C-alpha positions, 0 to 999 in steps of 0.5 A: 499500500502506497503512503504520502511521506513529507517533512514538516515542522513539530510546531505545524504538526501540534497545530494541525493535532488540536482541532481534528477533522482539519484541511491542511494546504501543502506545497506539493500535488501528489499524483496519486489522489487515493491515498489514505495514510501518511507518515511525517518526519520532523527531523528528516531521519525518521517519521514520528507522526502518522495521519489518515487522509480522507481526501485530496483536492487542489487548493482554493484561495477562498476556503478560509478553513484551511491551516496552511503549511507554506505561503504558496500552497497547492494542494489540501489534504483532509485529514481526519486522525494524526497521532504521534508514533514511535520513531520509524526509520526512513529505511523501512519505506521505498520510493521509486524502488529505492530505500529513502535515506533522508527527507527533505521534502515529500514523497509517494512511498510503499512501506516494505512488510516483513511477514512472519512465518512459524519455522517448520519442524526440523524432522519434517524437512528431512527427505523421505529417502534420508529418513529411511537410510537412518531407519535401516542403520537403527534396526541393526543398532547403528546410528548415523548422522543425517549428512552420513546417511545422505552420502549413503543414499547415493550408494544404496540403489547399486548395492545388494542388501548384504554389502549394504548392511556391511556398509552401515556396520563399517560407518559405525565403526569409523564413526566410534573411532572419531567420538571423543571419550568421556573426560578428553582434554579437548582444549589441549588437543585443539590448541595443539592441532591449530598451534603446530600447523601455525608454526608452518605458516608464512607471513606473506600478503596477498596483493590484487593483480595491477592494483597496488594500494588493495592487499590482504593479510594472510598467514600467521599475521591473520591468524594472530588478529582472529585469536587476538580478537583484534577491533580493527584488522590490519587490512579490513576488506569486503566482498560484495555481492550483488542482487541477481537483477544488477549482477550482470549490468555493468552500469549497475556495478558501476553506479555501486562502485561510484556509491561505495568508493569514499572520495576525499577532497585531497584525493582529487584535488590540490589544495594551495593556501595563499597566506598573504591574501588569506584564501585556499585555492582548490585545483581539481586533477582531471586524471584523478577525477577520471579514476575516481569518477568525480565531476567538478560539481560533486567538488563544489557541492561538498565544498559549499556544504562547509560551514564558516567559509565563503566558496567562490568558483571561476566561470570555466570550472577549473578551480575554487577559491575558498575564503574563511569568513574569520580572517586569521592564520589560525583559521585558514590552516584550520579550513585547510586541514578540514578540506583535505578530509572532506568527504565528497562521495562514498560510504565511511570507511571504504577507501577503494573498490574494484569490480571483477567477473567471477568466471564461474557464475559470470556475474560481477563481485566487488572488492573493497579496501575498507570495511563499512558492513552496516551502510553497505547492506543499505544499499538497494542493489546489494545482496545481504545474504552473500556480502561478506567482510573479514572484520570479525567484530563488525560482523558481530555488532552488525549481524549478532553474535552467532554470525560472529562465531561463524565468521571466526570459524570460517576465517581461521579455516580459510586462513589455515587452508590458504596455507596448505594446512588441514586442521580438524574443523571440530577444533576450530569450532571449539575455539570460536565457541569459547571466543563467543559463548559469553555473548561478546568476541573476546580474545584468547589471550590474557585479555580474555579467555586466559585472564579471566580463568577461575583458577588463580594458579592457571592465571599466574602460570600464563602471564604477569605471575606476581600480579595475580598471586598478589591480587588473589592474596589481598582479596583472598580467592580460593583455587578449586585446583579443577583444571590442568596447569594448576594441578600440574603446578602442585603436582597432582594428577589432573581431573582428565581421563583416568585422572577423572574417575575416583576408584573406592574399594569396598571389601567383602562383607563377612558372610559368616 
């Protein structure tokens, strides 16, 4: 359903709401006269008022019962109800196929509605053939995981019953060998499994061919970044996929790249300071402007938005003169620094974007230097289901801790595989679980998991021994000696494996 949206003042809305129903004259003319609902923004960022519109008709000068929005009204909206609502983000509305990002005047928009459906039971989504394989295995006392049953299904039809049963029993034997024994030291095994191959990793960086400034950290430095839960990775980057209707269009890709790249004034122009005359000259560089897909008017519009300066352009559109309204050397250099970092276009955080065609799918994929997942996902052309960033903390903040946990697993697995190292994925999953089970992404080191262990001796054995022991003594902390490190320190068996079992001998009772 289409809605009428516009920006207004809080004063007008309060005046309009006093005597309803009321006629309200506005300075725009909606093409669709059948609209019955309207949303009004006061701050240009969210809609805070909802109105019910009974009818829309042209403005008549003789009608004195009309409340006017501006001096030159064109249309009258007959409003029967006006209510204040909880702030509704502009992004919930689409106009001309694109989400609203700012509200300056008026528009006819369509509010996107989210359909809530109850998820079907997992058992009902399993194919019938797979269920039959699981049932066949259960009859002979074998429990098969669904993923294994799907693989067995491929061979079931080509095998006789005897071989089929033998295969199921063989699978049970193999699965039981890979199961973890009770009280197994999984943490130590996982640490060794990840740490030992880590010593064979190289310290290298991958460069995009033909693009000097774009690179991605790989190998040991990347693995250290992951386990340290760095707030900002050394080379943040994104892989952006487009929706099907845009992924093969050259014009759409060029438009998205232009929207993505954050271009500062210093990237496309030279700034010359004239101290004697107290003004600055901005000289656009044609080659750099062409490379960044920037035109002269983009620079002019961005410069005119800066407060406290006077902007004068020359007749040939070749340079811009900027004068501080307050003449002083300090203000002149402040304006100079302000202009250097002035954003002309693009998304903050994304310094560079290049597009390449994927050989397998024949669709465009955009790679970026820098990351800003939240703002990128708001672009209409971007496919949010496939778009990815290597910034784990950003994924956790934008998409939630479960997504952060998956990102840790995928990034660590990919980093090891790029070096030709195979690590059992269960060890990587354990590491990802330990880093995220508290609801946030924590480092493995002393600032995270190791520094927050319940055992005093375990913390002291890791780093800064005297600090932990002194603090524990001051506050009277007790060590339950339930872990590995602390039991080794005091010289007693660890509570794992056979050490986790207590045997009690009960003598035979005298039956006489």
